[in-house]
C-alpha positions as CSV (number, residue, x, y, z in Angstrom):
1,M,-24.1,-1.9,-6.1
2,S,-21.8,-4.8,-7.2
3,K,-18.0,-4.1,-7.7
4,N,-15.7,-5.4,-10.4
5,A,-12.2,-7.0,-10.1
6,I,-9.5,-8.3,-12.4
7,I,-7.2,-11.0,-11.1
8,T,-4.2,-12.4,-13.0
9,G,-3.1,-15.9,-12.4
10,G,-6.5,-16.7,-10.9
11,T,-7.1,-20.2,-12.1
12,R,-5.1,-22.3,-9.7
13,G,-3.5,-22.4,-6.2
14,L,-3.5,-19.1,-4.4
15,G,-5.1,-17.4,-7.4
16,E,-8.1,-19.8,-7.4
17,A,-8.6,-19.2,-3.6
18,M,-8.5,-15.4,-4.1
19,T,-10.8,-15.6,-7.1
20,L,-13.4,-17.6,-5.1
21,K,-13.1,-15.2,-2.2
22,L,-13.8,-12.2,-4.5
23,G,-16.9,-14.0,-5.7
24,E,-17.9,-14.7,-2.1
25,M,-17.4,-10.9,-1.4
26,G,-19.8,-10.1,-4.2
27,Y,-17.3,-9.0,-6.9
28,N,-17.8,-9.6,-10.6
29,V,-14.5,-11.1,-11.7
30,A,-12.4,-11.2,-14.8
31,I,-9.6,-13.8,-14.9
32,N,-7.0,-14.6,-17.5
33,Y,-5.7,-17.9,-18.9
34,T,-2.8,-18.6,-21.2
35,S,-3.2,-22.2,-22.5
36,E,-5.9,-24.8,-23.4
37,R,-5.3,-26.5,-20.1
38,S,-5.7,-23.3,-18.1
39,A,-8.7,-22.4,-20.3
40,A,-10.6,-25.4,-19.0
41,L,-9.7,-24.4,-15.4
42,A,-10.8,-20.8,-16.1
43,D,-14.1,-21.9,-17.6
44,A,-14.9,-24.2,-14.7
45,L,-14.0,-21.4,-12.3
46,V,-16.3,-18.9,-14.1
47,K,-19.2,-21.4,-13.9
48,R,-18.5,-22.0,-10.2
49,L,-18.5,-18.2,-9.5
50,A,-21.9,-17.9,-11.2
51,D,-23.4,-21.0,-9.6
52,E,-22.1,-20.5,-6.0
53,Y,-22.1,-16.7,-5.6
54,C,-24.4,-15.4,-8.4
55,V,-21.7,-12.9,-9.7
56,K,-20.7,-12.2,-13.3
57,A,-17.4,-13.7,-14.3
58,V,-15.4,-14.0,-17.5
59,A,-12.2,-15.7,-18.6
60,I,-10.0,-13.9,-21.1
61,K,-6.9,-15.3,-22.9
62,A,-3.9,-13.1,-22.0
63,D,-0.2,-13.5,-21.4
64,V,0.4,-10.8,-18.8
65,S,4.1,-10.6,-19.5
66,D,3.2,-9.0,-22.8
67,Y,1.8,-5.4,-22.8
68,A,-0.4,-5.8,-25.9
69,S,-1.9,-8.9,-24.3
70,C,-2.6,-7.0,-21.1
71,E,-4.2,-4.2,-23.1
72,N,-6.6,-6.8,-24.6
73,L,-7.3,-8.2,-21.1
74,V,-8.1,-4.9,-19.6
75,K,-10.2,-3.7,-22.6
76,S,-12.2,-6.9,-22.7
77,A,-12.7,-6.9,-18.9
78,L,-13.9,-3.3,-18.9
79,E,-16.4,-4.1,-21.7
80,F,-17.7,-7.0,-19.7
81,F,-18.0,-4.8,-16.6
82,G,-19.6,-1.9,-18.4
83,G,-16.6,0.3,-18.0
84,E,-16.2,0.2,-14.2
85,L,-13.3,-1.3,-12.3
86,D,-12.7,-1.3,-8.5
87,V,-10.0,-3.9,-7.8
88,L,-6.9,-5.2,-9.5
89,I,-5.2,-8.4,-8.1
90,N,-1.8,-8.8,-9.6
91,N,-1.1,-12.5,-8.8
92,A,0.4,-14.2,-11.9
93,G,3.8,-15.8,-11.0
94,I,6.2,-18.6,-11.9
95,T,9.5,-19.9,-10.6
96,N,12.5,-21.7,-12.1
97,N,14.2,-23.1,-9.0
98,C,17.6,-23.2,-10.7
99,N,21.1,-22.2,-9.5
100,F,22.2,-18.9,-11.0
101,I,25.2,-20.2,-12.8
102,D,23.3,-22.7,-14.9
103,I,20.1,-20.6,-15.5
104,T,19.7,-19.1,-19.0
105,P,19.0,-15.4,-19.5
106,E,15.8,-16.4,-21.3
107,A,14.6,-18.4,-18.2
108,Y,15.3,-15.6,-15.7
109,M,13.8,-12.9,-17.9
110,R,10.7,-15.0,-18.2
111,V,10.4,-15.0,-14.4
112,I,11.1,-11.2,-14.2
113,N,8.6,-10.5,-16.9
114,T,5.8,-12.7,-15.5
115,N,6.3,-11.9,-11.8
116,L,7.1,-8.2,-11.9
117,V,6.8,-6.6,-15.3
118,S,3.3,-8.0,-15.7
119,M,2.3,-5.9,-12.6
120,L,3.8,-2.8,-14.2
121,H,1.8,-3.5,-17.3
122,M,-1.5,-4.2,-15.5
123,S,-1.2,-1.4,-13.0
124,H,-0.4,1.1,-15.8
125,L,-3.4,0.0,-17.8
126,C,-5.9,-0.2,-14.9
127,L,-5.0,2.9,-12.9
128,P,-6.8,5.3,-15.2
129,H,-9.9,3.3,-14.3
130,L,-9.2,3.0,-10.6
131,V,-8.4,6.6,-9.6
132,D,-10.8,8.8,-7.6
133,H,-13.3,6.2,-6.4
134,D,-11.9,4.2,-3.4
135,S,-10.2,1.4,-5.3
136,C,-7.5,-1.2,-4.6
137,I,-4.5,-2.9,-6.1
138,V,-3.2,-6.0,-4.3
139,N,0.1,-7.5,-5.5
140,T,1.3,-11.0,-4.7
141,A,4.8,-10.8,-3.4
142,S,6.5,-13.6,-1.4
143,V,8.7,-14.2,1.6
144,G,11.3,-14.5,-1.2
145,G,11.0,-10.8,-1.6
146,L,11.9,-10.3,2.1
147,V,14.8,-12.8,2.5
148,G,17.2,-14.7,0.2
149,V,16.3,-18.2,-1.1
150,V,18.7,-20.6,-2.6
151,N,18.2,-21.3,-6.3
152,Q,15.7,-18.5,-6.5
153,A,17.7,-15.4,-7.4
154,D,15.4,-14.3,-10.2
155,Y,12.3,-15.0,-8.2
156,C,13.6,-13.1,-5.2
157,A,14.6,-10.2,-7.4
158,A,11.2,-10.0,-8.9
159,K,9.3,-10.3,-5.6
160,S,11.5,-7.6,-4.0
161,G,10.6,-5.5,-7.0
162,V,6.9,-6.1,-6.3
163,I,7.3,-4.8,-2.8
164,G,9.1,-1.6,-4.1
165,L,6.4,-1.1,-6.8
166,T,3.7,-1.5,-4.1
167,R,5.2,1.2,-1.9
168,A,5.8,3.6,-4.8
169,L,2.3,3.3,-6.3
170,A,0.8,3.6,-2.8
171,M,2.6,6.9,-2.3
172,E,1.7,8.2,-5.7
173,F,-1.9,7.3,-5.8
174,A,-3.1,7.7,-2.1
175,P,-4.3,11.3,-2.9
176,R,-6.4,9.8,-5.7
177,K,-8.2,7.2,-3.5
178,V,-6.3,4.2,-4.7
179,R,-4.9,1.9,-2.0
180,V,-2.0,-0.4,-3.0
181,N,-0.8,-3.3,-0.8
182,A,1.1,-6.5,-1.2
183,I,0.7,-10.1,0.3
184,A,4.0,-12.0,0.8
185,P,3.0,-15.6,1.3
186,G,5.2,-18.0,3.2
187,M,5.1,-21.8,2.6
188,I,1.6,-22.6,1.4
189,M,0.1,-26.0,0.4
190,T,-0.2,-25.7,-3.4
191,D,0.6,-28.1,-6.2
192,M,4.3,-27.5,-5.9
193,L,4.4,-28.7,-2.2
194,R,1.9,-31.6,-2.8
195,G,4.6,-33.2,-4.9
196,V,7.1,-33.3,-2.0
197,N,7.4,-36.6,-0.1
198,Q,5.9,-36.7,3.4
199,D,9.3,-36.7,5.2
200,E,10.4,-33.6,3.3
201,L,7.0,-32.0,4.0
202,N,7.3,-32.6,7.7
203,A,10.9,-31.2,7.6
204,L,9.5,-28.0,5.9
205,A,6.7,-27.7,8.5
206,A,9.3,-28.0,11.3
207,T,11.0,-24.9,10.2
208,I,7.9,-22.8,10.7
209,P,7.3,-21.6,14.3
210,Q,3.6,-22.3,14.1
211,G,4.5,-25.9,13.0
212,Y,2.4,-26.3,9.9
213,I,2.2,-25.2,6.3
214,G,-0.4,-22.7,5.4
215,A,-3.4,-23.1,3.0
216,P,-4.5,-21.0,0.0
217,S,-7.4,-19.8,2.2
218,D,-5.0,-18.0,4.5
219,I,-3.9,-15.9,1.5
220,A,-7.5,-15.3,0.3
221,G,-8.4,-14.2,3.9
222,C,-5.5,-11.8,3.9
223,M,-6.7,-10.4,0.6
224,E,-10.2,-10.0,2.0
225,Y,-8.8,-8.0,4.9
226,I,-6.8,-5.7,2.6
227,L,-9.8,-5.0,0.5
228,T,-11.9,-4.1,3.5
229,A,-9.3,-2.0,5.4
230,P,-9.7,1.6,4.4
231,Y,-6.7,3.0,6.3
232,L,-4.2,0.4,4.9
233,T,-1.9,1.3,2.0
234,G,1.7,0.8,1.1
235,Q,2.0,-2.3,3.3
236,T,3.3,-5.8,2.7
237,I,1.5,-8.4,4.9
238,S,3.2,-11.8,5.1
239,P,1.1,-14.8,6.2
240,N,3.9,-17.2,6.9
241,G,3.4,-18.8,10.3
242,G,6.3,-16.9,11.8
243,F,8.8,-18.3,9.3
244,V,10.0,-14.8,8.4
245,M,9.5,-11.9,10.8
246,P,10.5,-8.7,8.9
């Protein structure tokens, strides 16, 4: 029997890799998008999932920092799935990369709302449909949730909160057959790093004990492990090449 997953922030970068991995694993998938640009990416990804993996997929417009929008996302996904849900991947995230004196309250609250509050919203709405049937929540944290990062106070605060939320939900819902874990990626080759010049990229790679920057597939592989590890809950796994060893 096929299983069903909702993933937020699933149209690009780490999210795209995880979305495709879900399809490869046989999951029907619901992804969200927020703009016309991301709508085109979402539609292309839905088509790819159907063509390559023969799973059902749907793209739903939703700003996950807003509770009402999350309600529509979950309701629409459940209608598409026929009322069944097995996996929630909370992946949506943004960053400001700004020193904390110059940042505006509006900017740091946007990061907190997108990176942390969205996971509260989505978990709150999905858990009634996840309990009591061996389901999973996977939250995307970051090495920024494990260590301090310059010009990332709001991002680090949100990602630390993600780890705390993961542990608390894991404790609360383990008796009801819901496993909750987090992935804390290190430096991964996404669009943000592709814009860095080669010398800076080499300098970044040199700070990693394994000597290279990871790929989105490393994070998708970690997600696959979490989804297939029945005795794993409340954990934060950090694929980071040894950059941070918590």
